[in-house]
C-alpha positions as a Markdown table, in Angstrom:
| # | Residue | x | y | z |
|---|---|---|---|---|
| 1 | Met | 10.3 | 5.9 | -46.6 |
| 2 | Arg | 12.6 | 8.5 | -44.9 |
| 3 | Arg | 9.6 | 11.1 | -45.1 |
| 4 | Phe | 7.7 | 8.4 | -42.8 |
| 5 | Leu | 10.3 | 7.9 | -40.8 |
| 6 | Leu | 10.9 | 11.2 | -39.8 |
| 7 | Phe | 7.2 | 12.3 | -39.5 |
| 8 | Leu | 6.9 | 9.0 | -37.2 |
| 9 | Gly | 10.4 | 10.5 | -35.2 |
| 10 | Leu | 8.5 | 13.6 | -34.9 |
| 11 | Phe | 5.0 | 12.3 | -33.7 |
| 12 | Leu | 6.9 | 10.1 | -31.3 |
| 13 | Val | 8.8 | 13.0 | -29.7 |
| 14 | Ala | 5.6 | 15.2 | -30.0 |
| 15 | Met | 3.6 | 12.5 | -27.9 |
| 16 | Phe | 6.5 | 11.9 | -25.2 |
| 17 | Ala | 6.1 | 15.4 | -24.8 |
| 18 | Val | 2.6 | 15.9 | -24.7 |
| 19 | Leu | 2.4 | 12.8 | -21.8 |
| 20 | Glu | 5.0 | 14.7 | -19.9 |
| 21 | Ser | 3.0 | 17.6 | -20.0 |
| 22 | Lys | 1.4 | 18.2 | -16.3 |
| 23 | Val | -1.3 | 20.2 | -18.5 |
| 24 | Val | -2.4 | 16.9 | -20.1 |
| 25 | Trp | -1.9 | 15.1 | -16.4 |
| 26 | Arg | -4.4 | 17.5 | -14.5 |
| 27 | Trp | -7.2 | 16.7 | -17.2 |
| 28 | Ala | -6.7 | 12.8 | -16.2 |
| 29 | Tyr | -6.4 | 13.8 | -12.1 |
| 30 | Pro | -8.6 | 16.7 | -11.4 |
| 31 | Leu | -8.3 | 18.0 | -8.1 |
| 32 | Lys | -12.0 | 19.8 | -7.7 |
| 33 | Tyr | -12.9 | 20.4 | -4.2 |
| 34 | Arg | -9.0 | 21.3 | -3.7 |
| 35 | Glu | -9.6 | 24.0 | -0.7 |
| 36 | Leu | -11.6 | 21.7 | 1.1 |
| 37 | Ile | -9.2 | 18.7 | 0.9 |
| 38 | Phe | -6.1 | 20.8 | 1.6 |
| 39 | Ala | -7.9 | 22.2 | 4.4 |
| 40 | Glu | -9.3 | 19.1 | 5.9 |
| 41 | Ala | -6.1 | 17.4 | 5.2 |
| 42 | Arg | -4.4 | 20.2 | 6.9 |
| 43 | Ser | -6.6 | 19.9 | 10.2 |
| 44 | Gln | -5.9 | 16.1 | 10.2 |
| 45 | Gly | -2.2 | 15.7 | 9.6 |
| 46 | Val | -3.2 | 13.8 | 6.2 |
| 47 | Asp | -1.7 | 14.3 | 2.7 |
| 48 | Pro | -3.8 | 16.2 | 0.5 |
| 49 | Phe | -2.8 | 14.0 | -2.7 |
| 50 | Leu | -4.0 | 11.0 | -0.9 |
| 51 | Val | -7.4 | 12.1 | -0.3 |
| 52 | Ala | -7.4 | 13.2 | -3.7 |
| 53 | Ala | -6.3 | 9.7 | -4.6 |
| 54 | Val | -9.2 | 8.3 | -2.6 |
| 55 | Ile | -11.8 | 10.3 | -4.0 |
| 56 | Arg | -11.0 | 9.8 | -7.8 |
| 57 | Val | -11.0 | 5.9 | -7.6 |
| 58 | Glu | -14.2 | 6.1 | -4.8 |
| 59 | Ser | -16.2 | 8.4 | -6.8 |
| 60 | Asp | -14.0 | 10.3 | -9.6 |
| 61 | Phe | -15.4 | 13.4 | -7.8 |
| 62 | Arg | -19.0 | 12.3 | -8.5 |
| 63 | Glu | -20.6 | 14.3 | -5.0 |
| 64 | Gly | -24.1 | 12.3 | -5.8 |
| 65 | Ala | -22.3 | 9.2 | -6.0 |
| 66 | Val | -23.8 | 6.1 | -4.5 |
| 67 | Ser | -22.5 | 2.9 | -4.7 |
| 68 | Pro | -24.5 | -0.2 | -5.0 |
| 69 | Arg | -24.0 | -1.1 | -1.4 |
| 70 | Gly | -25.1 | 2.1 | 0.0 |
| 71 | Ala | -21.9 | 4.3 | 0.2 |
| 72 | Arg | -22.1 | 7.8 | -0.7 |
| 73 | Gly | -20.5 | 11.3 | -2.0 |
| 74 | Leu | -16.9 | 12.1 | -2.7 |
| 75 | Met | -15.2 | 9.6 | -0.6 |
| 76 | Gln | -17.7 | 6.8 | -0.7 |
| 77 | Leu | -18.7 | 6.4 | 3.3 |
| 78 | Ile | -21.7 | 4.4 | 4.1 |
| 79 | Pro | -24.2 | 5.4 | 6.4 |
| 80 | Ser | -23.2 | 2.8 | 9.6 |
| 81 | Thr | -19.7 | 4.4 | 9.2 |
| 82 | Gly | -20.9 | 8.2 | 8.7 |
| 83 | Gln | -22.5 | 7.1 | 12.0 |
| 84 | Trp | -19.8 | 5.9 | 13.6 |
| 85 | Ile | -17.8 | 8.9 | 12.5 |
| 86 | Ala | -19.9 | 11.5 | 13.7 |
| 87 | Glu | -20.6 | 9.5 | 17.4 |
| 88 | Lys | -16.4 | 9.3 | 17.6 |
| 89 | Thr | -16.4 | 13.1 | 16.6 |
| 90 | Gly | -19.5 | 14.8 | 18.3 |
| 91 | Met | -21.3 | 15.4 | 15.5 |
| 92 | Arg | -25.0 | 16.2 | 16.6 |
| 93 | Gly | -27.8 | 15.2 | 14.2 |
| 94 | Phe | -26.4 | 12.9 | 11.6 |
| 95 | Thr | -28.3 | 12.0 | 8.8 |
| 96 | Pro | -26.6 | 9.7 | 5.7 |
| 97 | Glu | -28.3 | 12.3 | 3.6 |
| 98 | Gln | -25.0 | 14.8 | 4.8 |
| 99 | Leu | -23.1 | 12.1 | 3.4 |
| 100 | Glu | -23.7 | 13.5 | -0.1 |
| 101 | Asp | -22.5 | 17.1 | 1.2 |
| 102 | Pro | -19.1 | 17.7 | -0.5 |
| 103 | Ala | -17.7 | 19.5 | 2.6 |
| 104 | Thr | -19.2 | 16.9 | 5.3 |
| 105 | Asn | -18.1 | 13.5 | 3.2 |
| 106 | Ile | -14.4 | 15.3 | 3.0 |
| 107 | Lys | -14.3 | 16.3 | 6.5 |
| 108 | Met | -15.4 | 12.7 | 7.5 |
| 109 | Gly | -13.6 | 10.9 | 5.2 |
| 110 | Thr | -10.3 | 12.4 | 6.2 |
| 111 | Trp | -10.9 | 11.9 | 9.8 |
| 112 | Tyr | -11.7 | 7.9 | 9.0 |
| 113 | Leu | -8.4 | 8.0 | 7.0 |
| 114 | Arg | -6.1 | 9.8 | 9.8 |
| 115 | Tyr | -8.1 | 7.6 | 12.5 |
| 116 | Leu | -7.4 | 4.3 | 10.2 |
| 117 | Ser | -3.7 | 5.5 | 9.9 |
| 118 | Asp | -3.5 | 5.7 | 13.6 |
| 119 | Glu | -4.8 | 2.2 | 14.3 |
| 120 | Phe | -2.3 | 0.6 | 12.1 |
| 121 | Glu | 0.4 | 2.9 | 13.0 |
| 122 | Gly | 0.9 | 4.7 | 9.9 |
| 123 | Asn | 0.9 | 1.5 | 7.4 |
| 124 | Met | -0.8 | 2.6 | 4.5 |
| 125 | Ala | -1.2 | -0.1 | 2.5 |
| 126 | Lys | -3.4 | -1.4 | 5.9 |
| 127 | Thr | -5.1 | 2.1 | 6.4 |
| 128 | Leu | -6.3 | 1.8 | 2.4 |
| 129 | Ala | -7.4 | -1.9 | 2.7 |
| 130 | Ala | -9.3 | -1.1 | 6.0 |
| 131 | Tyr | -10.8 | 2.3 | 4.5 |
| 132 | Asn | -12.2 | -0.3 | 1.8 |
| 133 | Ala | -12.7 | -3.7 | 3.6 |
| 134 | Gly | -13.2 | -2.4 | 7.0 |
| 135 | Arg | -10.7 | -2.7 | 10.1 |
| 136 | Ser | -12.0 | -6.0 | 11.4 |
| 137 | Tyr | -11.2 | -7.6 | 7.7 |
| 138 | Val | -7.2 | -6.3 | 8.0 |
| 139 | Lys | -7.2 | -7.1 | 11.4 |
| 140 | Asp | -8.2 | -10.7 | 10.7 |
| 141 | Trp | -6.2 | -11.0 | 7.3 |
| 142 | Val | -2.8 | -10.5 | 9.0 |
| 143 | Ala | -3.4 | -12.1 | 12.4 |
| 144 | Thr | -4.2 | -15.3 | 10.1 |
| 145 | Gly | -1.4 | -14.7 | 8.0 |
| 146 | Lys | -3.7 | -14.3 | 4.9 |
| 147 | Trp | -1.8 | -11.1 | 4.3 |
| 148 | Ser | 1.2 | -9.5 | 5.5 |
| 149 | Gly | -0.2 | -5.9 | 5.4 |
| 150 | Ser | 2.5 | -4.9 | 3.3 |
| 151 | Leu | 2.4 | -3.1 | 0.4 |
| 152 | Ser | 4.8 | -5.6 | -1.6 |
| 153 | Glu | 2.3 | -8.1 | -0.9 |
| 154 | Val | -0.9 | -6.4 | -1.6 |
| 155 | Gly | -1.9 | -9.3 | -4.1 |
| 156 | Ser | -2.6 | -11.7 | -1.3 |
| 157 | Ile | -5.7 | -9.5 | 0.1 |
| 158 | Pro | -8.4 | -11.8 | 0.1 |
| 159 | Phe | -10.9 | -9.4 | -1.5 |
| 160 | Ala | -10.4 | -8.2 | -5.3 |
| 161 | Glu | -12.1 | -5.0 | -4.7 |
| 162 | Thr | -9.9 | -4.3 | -1.8 |
| 163 | Arg | -6.4 | -5.4 | -3.7 |
| 164 | Asp | -7.6 | -3.2 | -6.5 |
| 165 | Phe | -8.8 | -0.6 | -4.4 |
| 166 | Val | -4.8 | -0.1 | -2.5 |
| 167 | Arg | -3.3 | -0.6 | -6.0 |
| 168 | Leu | -5.5 | 2.1 | -7.9 |
| 169 | Val | -4.9 | 4.4 | -4.8 |
| 170 | Tyr | -1.6 | 4.1 | -4.7 |
| 171 | His | -1.1 | 4.9 | -8.1 |
| 172 | Ser | -3.3 | 7.8 | -8.0 |
| 173 | Trp | -1.6 | 9.3 | -4.9 |
| 174 | Gly | 1.9 | 9.3 | -6.6 |
| 175 | Arg | 0.1 | 11.1 | -9.7 |
| 176 | Tyr | -1.2 | 13.6 | -7.6 |
| 177 | Arg | 1.9 | 14.3 | -5.9 |
| 178 | Trp | 4.1 | 14.4 | -9.4 |
| 179 | Val | 1.4 | 16.5 | -11.0 |
| 180 | Tyr | 0.2 | 19.0 | -8.4 |
| 181 | Gly | 3.6 | 19.2 | -6.4 |
| 182 | Thr | 4.3 | 17.6 | -2.9 |
| 183 | Arg | 2.2 | 19.8 | -1.3 |
């Protein structure tokens, strides 16, 4: 019995050490396209780990990802949003296929995160909810009292997918900051 308890104790200590190892967490929270993410985040004044978290939750870093609703690429932008971003940023000749290019997708998605953050005055819960569900839904939820717009009340967001998205991005964002440093 003593040997078993000793073995169990050593096993638990080893497992704790593994779980606290950032090397292990880097496998679970990859940071592919690091240079692109950091460059675009820097140019837009957005936390690069937030961008990485959105990518992880949206596409798990699969550049050719396409959702059932037609969202494309790493940051899962729908073609109409891509067209709108292209018009706002002066991008000429935009085609939906460009959303599957990592550099274009990260550039557009990061710009959109900054735009939404500005629109929602830095409220990241509203920003992420709008990124997922759309700006008009978030404005309506807040105006009608369905959601306060606060992270602490994210459970009252009317769309389950959006509630989950906001929670998962916040969780991943925290992990990325812990695993890779604050910047």
